[in-house]
C-alpha positions as CSV (number, residue, x, y, z in Angstrom):
1,M,10.6,11.5,16.0
2,S,7.0,10.4,16.3
3,R,5.2,8.0,14.0
4,I,2.4,9.1,11.8
5,T,-0.4,6.7,12.7
6,E,-2.5,7.5,9.7
7,F,0.3,6.5,7.4
8,D,0.8,3.3,9.4
9,F,-2.9,2.5,8.9
10,L,-2.7,3.1,5.1
11,K,0.5,1.0,4.8
12,G,-1.3,-1.8,6.7
13,C,-4.2,-1.6,4.3
14,A,-1.8,-1.6,1.3
15,I,0.0,-4.7,2.7
16,F,-3.3,-6.5,2.9
17,A,-4.3,-5.3,-0.6
18,V,-1.0,-6.7,-2.1
19,L,-1.8,-10.0,-0.4
20,F,-5.3,-9.9,-2.0
21,I,-3.7,-9.2,-5.4
22,H,-1.5,-12.3,-5.0
23,I,-4.3,-14.4,-3.7
24,T,-6.8,-13.5,-6.4
25,A,-4.3,-13.5,-9.3
26,N,-5.3,-17.0,-10.5
27,Q,-9.1,-16.4,-10.2
28,V,-9.4,-13.2,-12.3
29,D,-11.8,-14.9,-14.7
30,Q,-14.5,-14.9,-11.9
31,T,-16.2,-11.5,-11.4
32,P,-15.9,-11.1,-7.6
33,F,-12.2,-11.9,-7.7
34,L,-11.7,-9.6,-10.6
35,I,-13.3,-6.7,-8.7
36,I,-11.2,-7.4,-5.6
37,N,-8.1,-7.6,-7.7
38,G,-8.8,-4.4,-9.5
39,L,-9.6,-2.4,-6.4
40,S,-6.6,-3.8,-4.6
41,R,-4.3,-2.5,-7.3
42,F,-4.9,1.0,-6.2
43,Y,-2.9,0.5,-3.0
44,V,0.4,-0.5,-4.7
45,P,1.3,3.1,-5.8
46,V,-0.1,4.3,-2.5
47,F,2.3,2.1,-0.6
48,F,5.3,3.4,-2.6
49,L,4.2,7.0,-2.2
50,I,3.8,6.7,1.6
51,S,7.1,4.8,1.9
52,G,8.9,7.5,0.0
53,F,7.3,10.2,2.1
54,I,8.2,8.6,5.3
55,L,11.8,8.1,4.2
56,F,12.0,11.7,3.1
57,Y,10.4,12.8,6.4
58,R,12.8,10.7,8.4
59,Y,16.0,11.3,6.6
60,G,15.4,14.7,5.0
61,R,15.5,16.5,8.4
62,R,19.0,15.1,9.2
63,N,20.6,16.8,6.2
64,S,19.1,20.2,6.5
């Protein structure tokens, strides 16, 4: 089974976004950090969605 490189790229972006969320968590009273924190929160559900799709893609074919 081959890897889906686009999903790998999106998961990598999501990992960095979660790091940015944790890094900027204490500085949310400053505007630039608030913007970075808010934009980074988009990637948390994207990470779970992609992970679920990959698990279904990988293990769903074995059972059918």
